N, CA, C and O atoms as a GROMACS GRO file, in nm:
protein
  516
    1UNK      N    1   7.537  13.684  17.353
    1UNK     CA    2   7.664  13.650  17.291
    1UNK      C    3   7.664  13.711  17.155
    1UNK      O    4   7.588  13.692  17.059
    2UNK      N    5   7.782  13.800  17.172
    2UNK     CA    6   7.817  13.871  17.054
    2UNK      C    7   7.837  13.768  16.913
    2UNK      O    8   7.854  13.647  16.929
    3UNK      N    9   7.834  13.831  16.773
    3UNK     CA   10   7.818  13.798  16.681
    3UNK      C   11   7.926  13.879  16.589
    3UNK      O   12   7.905  13.994  16.554
    4UNK      N   13   8.024  13.821  16.560
    4UNK     CA   14   8.120  13.900  16.495
    4UNK      C   15   8.149  13.874  16.330
    4UNK      O   16   8.189  13.762  16.300
    5UNK      N   17   8.133  13.961  16.238
    5UNK     CA   18   8.137  13.924  16.093
    5UNK      C   19   8.265  13.925  16.023
    5UNK      O   20   8.331  14.028  16.014
    6UNK      N   21   8.300  13.818  15.974
    6UNK     CA   22   8.434  13.815  15.895
    6UNK      C   23   8.380  13.822  15.759
    6UNK      O   24   8.296  13.755  15.698
    7UNK      N   25   8.467  13.942  15.723
    7UNK     CA   26   8.448  13.982  15.587
    7UNK      C   27   8.530  13.883  15.469
    7UNK      O   28   8.633  13.822  15.496
    8UNK      N   29   8.480  13.883  15.369
    8UNK     CA   30   8.522  13.793  15.225
    8UNK      C   31   8.662  13.826  15.243
    8UNK      O   32   8.740  13.742  15.288
    9UNK      N   33   8.697  13.942  15.211
    9UNK     CA   34   8.806  14.023  15.172
    9UNK      C   35   8.913  13.973  15.279
    9UNK      O   36   9.026  13.938  15.244
   10UNK      N   37   8.864  13.971  15.432
   10UNK     CA   38   8.956  13.952  15.499
   10UNK      C   39   8.981  13.797  15.504
   10UNK      O   40   9.090  13.746  15.532
   11UNK      N   41   8.891  13.743  15.480
   11UNK     CA   42   8.915  13.543  15.467
   11UNK      C   43   9.005  13.515  15.323
   11UNK      O   44   9.074  13.418  15.291
   12UNK      N   45   8.982  13.607  15.273
   12UNK     CA   46   9.066  13.586  15.152
   12UNK      C   47   9.245  13.633  15.165
   12UNK      O   48   9.346  13.568  15.138
   13UNK      N   49   9.231  13.750  15.210
   13UNK     CA   50   9.361  13.766  15.272
   13UNK      C   51   9.468  13.680  15.391
   13UNK      O   52   9.590  13.674  15.402
   14UNK      N   53   9.385  13.636  15.449
   14UNK     CA   54   9.410  13.537  15.566
   14UNK      C   55   9.446  13.422  15.484
   14UNK      O   56   9.548  13.369  15.526
   15UNK      N   57   9.390  13.358  15.367
   15UNK     CA   58   9.454  13.243  15.298
   15UNK      C   59   9.550  13.249  15.201
   15UNK      O   60   9.621  13.160  15.154
   16UNK      N   61   9.541  13.410  15.165
   16UNK     CA   62   9.678  13.464  15.109
   16UNK      C   63   9.826  13.470  15.168
   16UNK      O   64   9.933  13.450  15.111
   17UNK      N   65   9.808  13.493  15.257
   17UNK     CA   66   9.892  13.585  15.364
   17UNK      C   67  10.024  13.480  15.382
   17UNK      O   68  10.134  13.533  15.395
   18UNK      N   69  10.018  13.381  15.383
   18UNK     CA   70  10.131  13.295  15.439
   18UNK      C   71  10.221  13.269  15.318
   18UNK      O   72  10.344  13.280  15.312
   19UNK      N   73  10.132  13.232  15.222
   19UNK     CA   74  10.174  13.238  15.097
   19UNK      C   75  10.295  13.322  15.030
   19UNK      O   76  10.400  13.290  14.973
   20UNK      N   77  10.224  13.458  15.067
   20UNK     CA   78  10.302  13.572  15.000
   20UNK      C   79  10.407  13.599  15.075
   20UNK      O   80  10.512  13.619  15.014
   21UNK      N   81  10.409  13.608  15.212
   21UNK     CA   82  10.544  13.629  15.294
   21UNK      C   83  10.647  13.499  15.291
   21UNK      O   84  10.766  13.504  15.322
   22UNK      N   85  10.585  13.400  15.254
   22UNK     CA   86  10.674  13.263  15.219
   22UNK      C   87  10.757  13.319  15.123
   22UNK      O   88  10.879  13.328  15.137
   23UNK      N   89  10.682  13.365  15.007
   23UNK     CA   90  10.756  13.409  14.876
   23UNK      C   91  10.866  13.464  14.902
   23UNK      O   92  10.984  13.432  14.886
   24UNK      N   93  10.787  13.591  14.962
   24UNK     CA   94  10.906  13.686  14.989
   24UNK      C   95  11.026  13.665  15.034
   24UNK      O   96  11.131  13.706  14.985
   25UNK      N   97  11.005  13.567  15.178
   25UNK     CA   98  11.125  13.551  15.251
   25UNK      C   99  11.218  13.441  15.161
   25UNK      O  100  11.337  13.420  15.188
   26UNK      N  101  11.157  13.385  15.068
   26UNK     CA  102  11.224  13.283  14.963
   26UNK      C  103  11.309  13.360  14.872
   26UNK      O  104  11.430  13.347  14.855
   27UNK      N  105  11.220  13.451  14.810
   27UNK     CA  106  11.316  13.553  14.707
   27UNK      C  107  11.416  13.612  14.778
   27UNK      O  108  11.523  13.614  14.718
   28UNK      N  109  11.416  13.658  14.877
   28UNK     CA  110  11.527  13.757  14.951
   28UNK      C  111  11.622  13.686  15.027
   28UNK      O  112  11.704  13.727  15.109
   29UNK      N  113  11.590  13.531  14.972
   29UNK     CA  114  11.674  13.447  15.091
   29UNK      C  115  11.832  13.466  15.101
   29UNK      O  116  11.898  13.442  15.202
   30UNK      N  117  11.890  13.516  14.968
   30UNK     CA  118  12.027  13.562  14.974
   30UNK      C  119  12.081  13.663  15.092
   30UNK      O  120  12.191  13.672  15.146
   31UNK      N  121  11.985  13.721  15.106
   31UNK     CA  122  11.997  13.803  15.260
   31UNK      C  123  11.923  13.742  15.356
   31UNK      O  124  11.805  13.762  15.384
   32UNK      N  125  12.021  13.649  15.417
   32UNK     CA  126  11.974  13.537  15.504
   32UNK      C  127  11.925  13.563  15.610
   32UNK      O  128  11.862  13.469  15.658
   33UNK      N  129  11.927  13.686  15.692
   33UNK     CA  130  11.847  13.702  15.842
   33UNK      C  131  11.673  13.752  15.775
   33UNK      O  132  11.582  13.765  15.858
   34UNK      N  133  11.650  13.770  15.657
   34UNK     CA  134  11.519  13.785  15.621
   34UNK      C  135  11.454  13.646  15.611
   34UNK      O  136  11.331  13.641  15.614
   35UNK      N  137  11.509  13.558  15.603
   35UNK     CA  138  11.472  13.429  15.610
   35UNK      C  139  11.470  13.371  15.742
   35UNK      O  140  11.377  13.295  15.770
   36UNK      N  141  11.547  13.392  15.814
   36UNK     CA  142  11.548  13.380  15.961
   36UNK      C  143  11.397  13.410  16.044
   36UNK      O  144  11.321  13.340  16.111
   37UNK      N  145  11.402  13.566  15.997
   37UNK     CA  146  11.285  13.637  16.052
   37UNK      C  147  11.182  13.578  16.024
   37UNK      O  148  11.096  13.569  16.112
   38UNK      N  149  11.161  13.521  15.901
   38UNK     CA  150  11.049  13.500  15.841
   38UNK      C  151  11.007  13.343  15.922
   38UNK      O  152  10.894  13.312  15.959
   39UNK      N  153  11.115  13.271  15.933
   39UNK     CA  154  11.103  13.126  16.045
   39UNK      C  155  11.037  13.168  16.166
   39UNK      O  156  10.944  13.108  16.220
   40UNK      N  157  11.076  13.241  16.193
   40UNK     CA  158  11.008  13.282  16.333
   40UNK      C  159  10.896  13.319  16.331
   40UNK      O  160  10.806  13.252  16.381
   41UNK      N  161  10.868  13.471  16.255
   41UNK     CA  162  10.742  13.501  16.221
   41UNK      C  163  10.626  13.416  16.148
   41UNK      O  164  10.513  13.464  16.143
   42UNK      N  165  10.652  13.302  16.098
   42UNK     CA  166  10.568  13.229  16.016
   42UNK      C  167  10.507  13.128  16.097
   42UNK      O  168  10.414  13.061  16.053
   43UNK      N  169  10.556  13.112  16.216
   43UNK     CA  170  10.510  13.036  16.352
   43UNK      C  171  10.409  13.115  16.420
   43UNK      O  172  10.308  13.055  16.458
   44UNK      N  173  10.419  13.252  16.442
   44UNK     CA  174  10.268  13.324  16.455
   44UNK      C  175  10.175  13.323  16.342
   44UNK      O  176  10.055  13.305  16.362
   45UNK      N  177  10.220  13.339  16.225
   45UNK     CA  178  10.097  13.343  16.129
   45UNK      C  179  10.032  13.232  16.086
   45UNK      O  180   9.920  13.238  16.036
   46UNK      N  181  10.094  13.131  16.102
   46UNK     CA  182  10.047  13.006  16.074
   46UNK      C  183   9.974  12.936  16.187
   46UNK      O  184   9.884  12.856  16.164
   47UNK      N  185  10.021  12.972  16.328
   47UNK     CA  186   9.930  12.950  16.427
   47UNK      C  187   9.801  13.032  16.426
   47UNK      O  188   9.702  12.969  16.462
   48UNK      N  189   9.782  13.155  16.394
   48UNK     CA  190   9.695  13.210  16.398
   48UNK      C  191   9.580  13.178  16.304
   48UNK      O  192   9.461  13.160  16.331
   49UNK      N  193   9.659  13.175  16.162
   49UNK     CA  194   9.570  13.122  16.072
   49UNK      C  195   9.492  13.001  16.071
   49UNK      O  196   9.383  12.996  16.013
   50UNK      N  197   9.554  12.882  16.145
   50UNK     CA  198   9.541  12.749  16.084
   50UNK      C  199   9.389  12.738  16.200
   50UNK      O  200   9.297  12.659  16.186
   51UNK      N  201   9.401  12.839  16.308
   51UNK     CA  202   9.283  12.812  16.399
   51UNK      C  203   9.147  12.898  16.294
   51UNK      O  204   9.039  12.895  16.353
   52UNK      N  205   9.142  12.964  16.164
   52UNK     CA  206   9.056  13.044  16.139
   52UNK      C  207   8.924  12.951  16.138
   52UNK      O  208   8.926  12.828  16.130
   53UNK      N  209   8.800  13.040  16.147
   53UNK     CA  210   8.682  12.944  16.134
   53UNK      C  211   8.655  12.909  16.060
   53UNK      O  212   8.577  12.815  16.073
   54UNK      N  213   8.694  12.948  15.918
   54UNK     CA  214   8.685  12.912  15.779
   54UNK      C  215   8.764  12.796  15.780
   54UNK      O  216   8.866  12.792  15.848
   55UNK      N  217   8.723  12.691  15.704
   55UNK     CA  218   8.793  12.574  15.703
   55UNK      C  219   8.882  12.572  15.516
   55UNK      O  220   8.969  12.490  15.487
   56UNK      N  221   8.849  12.640  15.457
   56UNK     CA  222   8.904  12.650  15.330
   56UNK      C  223   9.022  12.754  15.350
   56UNK      O  224   9.130  12.735  15.294
   57UNK      N  225   8.996  12.885  15.446
   57UNK     CA  226   9.119  12.933  15.455
   57UNK      C  227   9.223  12.850  15.540
   57UNK      O  228   9.343  12.873  15.524
   58UNK      N  229   9.183  12.759  15.628
   58UNK     CA  230   9.309  12.652  15.690
   58UNK      C  231   9.325  12.572  15.594
   58UNK      O  232   9.420  12.496  15.611
   59UNK      N  233   9.258  12.559  15.480
   59UNK     CA  234   9.356  12.440  15.432
   59UNK      C  235   9.473  12.516  15.315
   59UNK      O  236   9.570  12.455  15.269
   60UNK      N  237   9.443  12.638  15.287
   60UNK     CA  238   9.516  12.729  15.214
   60UNK      C  239   9.672  12.712  15.299
   60UNK      O  240   9.781  12.679  15.253
   61UNK      N  241   9.633  12.749  15.440
   61UNK     CA  242   9.758  12.764  15.551
   61UNK      C  243   9.824  12.680  15.553
   61UNK      O  244   9.945  12.700  15.540
   62UNK      N  245   9.763  12.522  15.572
   62UNK     CA  246   9.829  12.434  15.594
   62UNK      C  247   9.901  12.347  15.465
   62UNK      O  248   9.973  12.247  15.475
   63UNK      N  249   9.860  12.416  15.346
   63UNK     CA  250   9.943  12.348  15.244
   63UNK      C  251  10.062  12.454  15.233
   63UNK      O  252  10.176  12.411  15.217
   64UNK      N  253  10.041  12.577  15.241
   64UNK     CA  254  10.163  12.669  15.235
   64UNK      C  255  10.235  12.636  15.369
   64UNK      O  256  10.353  12.672  15.368
   65UNK      N  257  10.205  12.595  15.451
   65UNK     CA  258  10.285  12.556  15.568
   65UNK      C  259  10.381  12.413  15.556
   65UNK      O  260  10.497  12.399  15.595
   66UNK      N  261  10.317  12.338  15.507
   66UNK     CA  262  10.362  12.192  15.479
   66UNK      C  263  10.480  12.251  15.373
   66UNK      O  264  10.589  12.214  15.416
   67UNK      N  265  10.490  12.302  15.291
   67UNK     CA  266  10.544  12.314  15.134
   67UNK      C  267  10.678  12.395  15.239
   67UNK      O  268  10.790  12.348  15.256
   68UNK      N  269  10.629  12.514  15.293
   68UNK     CA  270  10.753  12.603  15.350
   68UNK      C  271  10.840  12.537  15.480
   68UNK      O  272  10.962  12.533  15.464
   69UNK      N  273  10.797  12.497  15.580
   69UNK     CA  274  10.842  12.420  15.685
   69UNK      C  275  10.895  12.264  15.628
   69UNK      O  276  10.970  12.206  15.706
   70UNK      N  277  10.869  12.209  15.529
   70UNK     CA  278  10.905  12.106  15.455
   70UNK      C  279  11.071  12.158  15.406
   70UNK      O  280  11.181  12.122  15.447
   71UNK      N  281  11.044  12.224  15.338
   71UNK     CA  282  11.138  12.292  15.281
   71UNK      C  283  11.280  12.368  15.381
   71UNK      O  284  11.401  12.355  15.362
   72UNK      N  285  11.220  12.433  15.469
   72UNK     CA  286  11.317  12.463  15.577
   72UNK      C  287  11.379  12.338  15.647
   72UNK      O  288  11.499  12.331  15.671
   73UNK      N  289  11.307  12.256  15.672
   73UNK     CA  290  11.335  12.097  15.722
   73UNK      C  291  11.430  12.020  15.667
   73UNK      O  292  11.510  11.948  15.726
   74UNK      N  293  11.417  12.042  15.530
   74UNK     CA  294  11.516  11.961  15.431
   74UNK      C  295  11.664  12.046  15.446
   74UNK      O  296  11.770  11.991  15.475
   75UNK      N  297  11.648  12.182  15.420
   75UNK     CA  298  11.754  12.269  15.435
   75UNK      C  299  11.838  12.236  15.562
   75UNK      O  300  11.954  12.274  15.549
   76UNK      N  301  11.823  12.202  15.631
   76UNK     CA  302  11.840  12.153  15.786
   76UNK      C  303  11.936  12.038  15.756
   76UNK      O  304  12.056  12.052  15.776
   77UNK      N  305  11.886  11.925  15.708
   77UNK     CA  306  11.930  11.835  15.682
   77UNK      C  307  12.052  11.833  15.593
   77UNK      O  308  12.161  11.785  15.624
   78UNK      N  309  12.018  11.901  15.463
   78UNK     CA  310  12.104  11.928  15.329
   78UNK      C  311  12.242  11.986  15.410
   78UNK      O  312  12.352  11.933  15.398
   79UNK      N  313  12.217  12.093  15.487
   79UNK     CA  314  12.346  12.173  15.523
   79UNK      C  315  12.436  12.138  15.637
   79UNK      O  316  12.525  12.206  15.687
   80UNK      N  317  12.385  11.982  15.677
   80UNK     CA  318  12.495  11.910  15.757
   80UNK      C  319  12.597  11.863  15.652
   80UNK      O  320  12.710  11.845  15.697
   81UNK      N  321  12.579  11.838  15.518
   81UNK     CA  322  12.666  11.802  15.409
   81UNK      C  323  12.752  11.937  15.361
   81UNK      O  324  12.844  11.937  15.280
   82UNK      N  325  12.714  12.014  15.409
   82UNK     CA  326  12.778  12.159  15.339
   82UNK      C  327  12.904  12.162  15.287
   82UNK      O  328  12.919  12.224  15.181
   83UNK      N  329  13.018  12.097  15.352
   83UNK     CA  330  13.142  12.104  15.303
   83UNK      C  331  13.135  11.997  15.160
   83UNK      O  332  13.187  12.028  15.053
   84UNK      N  333  13.070  11.881  15.181
   84UNK     CA  334  13.087  11.783  15.075
   84UNK      C  335  12.985  11.898  14.934
   84UNK      O  336  13.035  11.912  14.822
   85UNK      N  337  12.908  11.937  14.953
   85UNK     CA  338  12.820  12.023  14.855
   85UNK      C  339  12.920  12.127  14.792
   85UNK      O  340  12.957  12.116  14.675
   86UNK      N  341  12.958  12.218  14.869
   86UNK     CA  342  13.068  12.285  14.826
   86UNK      C  343  13.169  12.247  14.736
   86UNK      O  344  13.206  12.309  14.637
   87UNK      N  345  13.222  12.114  14.790
   87UNK     CA  346  13.327  12.072  14.666
   87UNK      C  347  13.232  12.026  14.540
   87UNK      O  348  13.274  12.042  14.426
   88UNK      N  349  13.117  11.976  14.561
   88UNK     CA  350  13.042  11.909  14.424
   88UNK      C  351  13.015  12.019  14.357
   88UNK      O  352  13.021  12.017  14.234
   89UNK      N  353  12.978  12.138  14.428
   89UNK     CA  354  12.960  12.235  14.328
   89UNK      C  355  13.045  12.349  14.298
   89UNK      O  356  13.015  12.446  14.229
   90UNK      N  357  13.164  12.324  14.363
   90UNK     CA  358  13.260  12.398  14.303
   90UNK      C  359  13.288  12.536  14.391
   90UNK      O  360  13.353  12.629  14.343
   91UNK      N  361  13.237  12.538  14.516
   91UNK     CA  362  13.247  12.688  14.580
   91UNK      C  363  13.131  12.694  14.647
   91UNK      O  364  13.026  12.641  14.611
   92UNK      N  365  13.152  12.774  14.768
   92UNK     CA  366  13.051  12.785  14.877
   92UNK      C  367  12.942  12.880  14.786
   92UNK      O  368  12.825  12.848  14.806
   93UNK      N  369  12.963  12.987  14.696
   93UNK     CA  370  12.867  13.094  14.607
   93UNK      C  371  12.797  12.998  14.536
   93UNK      O  372  12.676  13.019  14.547
   94UNK      N  373  12.827  12.875  14.448
   94UNK     CA  374  12.769  12.832  14.350
   94UNK      C  375  12.653  12.714  14.465
   94UNK      O  376  12.539  12.679  14.435
   95UNK      N  377  12.733  12.675  14.601
   95UNK     CA  378  12.641  12.591  14.636
   95UNK      C  379  12.522  12.683  14.649
   95UNK      O  380  12.424  12.674  14.574
   96UNK      N  381  12.534  12.783  14.755
   96UNK     CA  382  12.435  12.865  14.792
   96UNK      C  383  12.349  12.928  14.677
   96UNK      O  384  12.238  12.966  14.714
   97UNK      N  385  12.377  12.946  14.552
   97UNK     CA  386  12.315  12.985  14.433
   97UNK      C  387  12.200  12.842  14.373
   97UNK      O  388  12.096  12.835  14.307
   98UNK      N  389  12.280  12.756  14.433
   98UNK     CA  390  12.186  12.632  14.418
   98UNK      C  391  12.064  12.603  14.500
   98UNK      O  392  11.950  12.576  14.462
   99UNK      N  393  12.115  12.615  14.632
   99UNK     CA  394  11.993  12.588  14.702
   99UNK      C  395  11.894  12.702  14.718
   99UNK      O  396  11.777  12.696  14.757
  100UNK      N  397  11.954  12.794  14.685
  100UNK     CA  398  11.844  12.905  14.645
  100UNK      C  399  11.714  12.905  14.547
  100UNK      O  400  11.596  12.932  14.572
  101UNK      N  401  11.782  12.862  14.417
  101UNK     CA  402  11.738  12.815  14.308
  101UNK      C  403  11.648  12.715  14.340
  101UNK      O  404  11.533  12.733  14.300
  102UNK      N  405  11.674  12.600  14.413
  102UNK     CA  406  11.592  12.512  14.448
  102UNK      C  407  11.492  12.540  14.527
  102UNK      O  408  11.376  12.514  14.498
  103UNK      N  409  11.532  12.605  14.650
  103UNK     CA  410  11.413  12.674  14.732
  103UNK      C  411  11.283  12.740  14.643
  103UNK      O  412  11.167  12.700  14.651
  104UNK      N  413  11.330  12.847  14.557
  104UNK     CA  414  11.258  12.894  14.487
  104UNK      C  415  11.186  12.855  14.393
  104UNK      O  416  11.093  12.918  14.344
  105UNK      N  417  11.221  12.757  14.364
  105UNK     CA  418  11.145  12.678  14.276
  105UNK      C  419  11.031  12.565  14.345
  105UNK      O  420  10.930  12.505  14.306
  106UNK      N  421  11.092  12.571  14.441
  106UNK     CA  422  10.936  12.446  14.535
  106UNK      C  423  10.847  12.588  14.580
  106UNK      O  424  10.730  12.596  14.543
  107UNK      N  425  10.903  12.689  14.655
  107UNK     CA  426  10.818  12.758  14.707
  107UNK      C  427  10.741  12.855  14.628
  107UNK      O  428  10.622  12.875  14.649
  108UNK      N  429  10.798  12.908  14.550
  108UNK     CA  430  10.760  13.077  14.474
  108UNK      C  431  10.653  13.024  14.357
  108UNK      O  432  10.556  13.100  14.345
  109UNK      N  433  10.654  12.902  14.265
  109UNK     CA  434  10.559  12.878  14.164
  109UNK      C  435  10.421  12.808  14.253
  109UNK      O  436  10.307  12.846  14.228
  110UNK      N  437  10.445  12.715  14.347
  110UNK     CA  438  10.296  12.629  14.409
  110UNK      C  439  10.245  12.764  14.503
  110UNK      O  440  10.122  12.774  14.512
  111UNK      N  441  10.323  12.865  14.570
  111UNK     CA  442  10.283  12.962  14.634
  111UNK      C  443  10.196  13.053  14.510
  111UNK      O  444  10.073  13.048  14.514
  112UNK      N  445  10.239  13.106  14.440
  112UNK     CA  446  10.174  13.165  14.340
  112UNK      C  447  10.031  13.147  14.286
  112UNK      O  448   9.938  13.224  14.262
  113UNK      N  449  10.054  13.003  14.276
  113UNK     CA  450   9.966  12.920  14.250
  113UNK      C  451   9.826  12.919  14.333
  113UNK      O  452   9.708  12.920  14.297
  114UNK      N  453   9.889  12.916  14.454
  114UNK     CA  454   9.791  12.911  14.568
  114UNK      C  455   9.708  13.051  14.592
  114UNK      O  456   9.586  13.058  14.609
  115UNK      N  457   9.793  13.151  14.589
  115UNK     CA  458   9.724  13.308  14.595
  115UNK      C  459   9.654  13.293  14.480
  115UNK      O  460   9.535  13.304  14.507
  116UNK      N  461   9.672  13.272  14.354
  116UNK     CA  462   9.559  13.308  14.263
  116UNK      C  463   9.447  13.212  14.267
  116UNK      O  464   9.340  13.235  14.209
  117UNK      N  465   9.469  13.115  14.329
  117UNK     CA  466   9.366  13.005  14.358
  117UNK      C  467   9.257  13.076  14.476
  117UNK      O  468   9.134  13.071  14.465
  118UNK      N  469   9.317  13.130  14.568
  118UNK     CA  470   9.240  13.205  14.649
  118UNK      C  471   9.186  13.309  14.649
  118UNK      O  472   9.111  13.355  14.735
  119UNK      N  473   9.225  13.361  14.535
  119UNK     CA  474   9.157  13.498  14.475
  119UNK      C  475   9.087  13.492  14.384
  119UNK      O  476   9.042  13.592  14.329
  120UNK      N  477   9.060  13.363  14.345
  120UNK     CA  478   8.956  13.320  14.240
  120UNK      C  479   8.855  13.238  14.312
  120UNK      O  480   8.754  13.211  14.246
  121UNK      N  481   8.862  13.195  14.433
  121UNK     CA  482   8.762  13.122  14.537
  121UNK      C  483   8.624  13.234  14.575
  121UNK      O  484   8.633  13.351  14.613
  122UNK      N  485   8.528  13.174  14.556
  122UNK     CA  486   8.446  13.256  14.600
  122UNK      C  487   8.407  13.273  14.763
  122UNK      O  488   8.340  13.188  14.823
  123UNK      N  489   8.455  13.388  14.821
  123UNK     CA  490   8.458  13.384  14.957
  123UNK      C  491   8.299  13.483  14.963
  123UNK      O  492   8.243  13.555  14.881
  124UNK      N  493   8.272  13.445  15.086
  124UNK     CA  494   8.134  13.492  15.124
  124UNK      C  495   8.168  13.550  15.281
  124UNK      O  496   8.259  13.503  15.349
  125UNK      N  497   8.091  13.647  15.322
  125UNK     CA  498   8.124  13.693  15.474
  125UNK      C  499   8.058  13.589  15.563
  125UNK      O  500   7.963  13.515  15.536
  126UNK      N  501   8.121  13.597  15.661
  126UNK     CA  502   8.134  13.486  15.760
  126UNK      C  503   8.082  13.513  15.885
  126UNK      O  504   8.155  13.593  15.944
  127UNK      N  505   7.971  13.474  15.958
  127UNK     CA  506   7.904  13.506  16.078
  127UNK      C  507   7.959  13.420  16.218
  127UNK      O  508   7.905  13.310  16.233
  128UNK      N  509   8.048  13.454  16.309
  128UNK     CA  510   8.086  13.380  16.400
  128UNK      C  511   8.047  13.431  16.540
  128UNK      O  512   8.054  13.549  16.576
  129UNK      N  513   8.002  13.320  16.620
  129UNK     CA  514   7.933  13.373  16.736
  129UNK      C  515   8.072  13.343  16.852
  129UNK      O  516   8.060  13.374  16.971
   0.00000   0.00000   0.00000
């Protein structure tokens, strides 16, 4: 049976990756296709990282996933009422700016906090058989 070593740096990157890419997607949300691409790509990153042998990495990815997928699901529900929201905000541009601002405030500060916490975590090389 072979033994594989997972480096501490690799574990830290795995814990940070989902949050980093979610922050990038939300920041670039006005360029809408980027967000759609990340929704599709995030499923791959999430499913690969949530099965990581280190439970700390899994926890960081799980929390980032809850935050991002919760936001995306909420956007689907909110956008059902897009016509009423346009009237409420005074136009489509203002509505989209408000949606982007709320999305940014949900994902970015908490994602940056998790990236910073993962960087400060004490990671050790891990042996996996």
